C-alpha positions as CSV (number, residue, x, y, z in Angstrom):
1,M,49.0,141.0,94.7
2,A,48.4,139.4,91.1
3,K,51.0,142.1,89.4
4,L,53.3,140.7,91.9
5,I,52.5,137.0,91.4
6,A,52.8,138.0,87.2
7,I,56.4,139.5,87.7
8,L,57.3,136.3,89.5
9,N,55.7,134.3,87.0
10,V,57.6,135.7,84.2
11,I,61.4,136.0,86.3
12,A,60.4,132.2,87.6
13,W,60.0,131.0,83.7
14,G,63.0,132.7,83.0
15,G,64.7,131.2,85.1
16,F,63.5,127.7,84.5
17,W,64.6,128.3,80.8
18,A,68.1,130.1,81.5
19,F,69.4,127.2,83.6
20,G,67.5,124.3,81.7
21,F,69.5,125.5,78.9
22,L,73.0,125.9,81.2
23,A,72.2,122.1,82.1
24,V,71.3,120.7,79.2
25,S,74.3,122.3,77.4
26,A,77.0,121.2,80.0
27,G,79.4,119.0,79.4
28,T,79.7,115.5,81.3
29,E,82.8,116.4,83.2
30,V,81.2,119.1,85.0
31,T,78.2,117.3,87.4
32,N,78.2,119.9,90.2
33,Q,77.7,122.7,87.6
34,T,74.8,120.3,86.1
35,T,73.2,119.7,89.0
36,I,72.7,123.0,90.0
37,A,71.5,124.4,87.3
38,V,69.1,121.4,86.9
39,I,67.6,122.2,90.3
40,L,67.4,125.7,90.0
41,A,65.6,124.9,86.7
42,V,63.2,122.7,88.7
43,I,62.6,125.2,91.2
44,G,61.8,127.6,88.3
45,A,59.5,125.5,86.5
46,A,58.0,124.9,89.6
47,C,56.8,128.1,90.9
48,G,56.5,129.3,87.0
49,L,53.5,126.7,87.4
50,W,52.5,127.6,90.3
51,C,52.2,131.6,89.6
52,W,50.6,130.6,86.5
53,L,48.1,128.5,88.3
54,W,47.1,131.1,90.8
55,L,46.8,133.4,88.0
56,V,44.2,131.2,85.8
57,R,42.5,130.9,89.3
58,H,42.2,134.6,90.0
59,S,41.1,135.7,86.6
60,E,38.4,133.1,86.7
61,Q,37.5,134.5,90.3
62,I,37.4,138.3,89.7
63,G,35.3,137.7,85.9
64,Y,38.3,138.3,83.7
65,A,38.4,135.0,82.1
66,K,35.4,133.1,81.6
67,P,35.4,129.7,83.8
68,A,36.7,126.5,82.2
69,N,33.7,124.4,81.4
70,R,33.2,122.1,84.2
71,V,30.6,119.1,84.3
72,F,29.4,117.9,87.0
73,K,27.5,114.8,87.3
74,T,24.0,113.8,89.0
75,D,23.3,111.4,91.2
76,E,21.6,109.6,88.3
77,E,24.6,109.5,86.7
78,M,27.0,108.0,89.3
79,V,25.4,104.7,89.9
């Protein structure tokens, strides 16, 4: 499952950069193409970010990556 998510991550970020470039470089006279390119770029970015966060969490769970430093406050510090 992790390899499938990693492949989806690469494809999603590639789509984000490709369609993002198309949206930025499109002229102002073709608003339909620009709108579609922006929507596809946002979908690619959202999917890529979700996949990346899933992969980070998965790598921490299986022990491949060291978990991030998280400081838990005690009851005395919350007062």
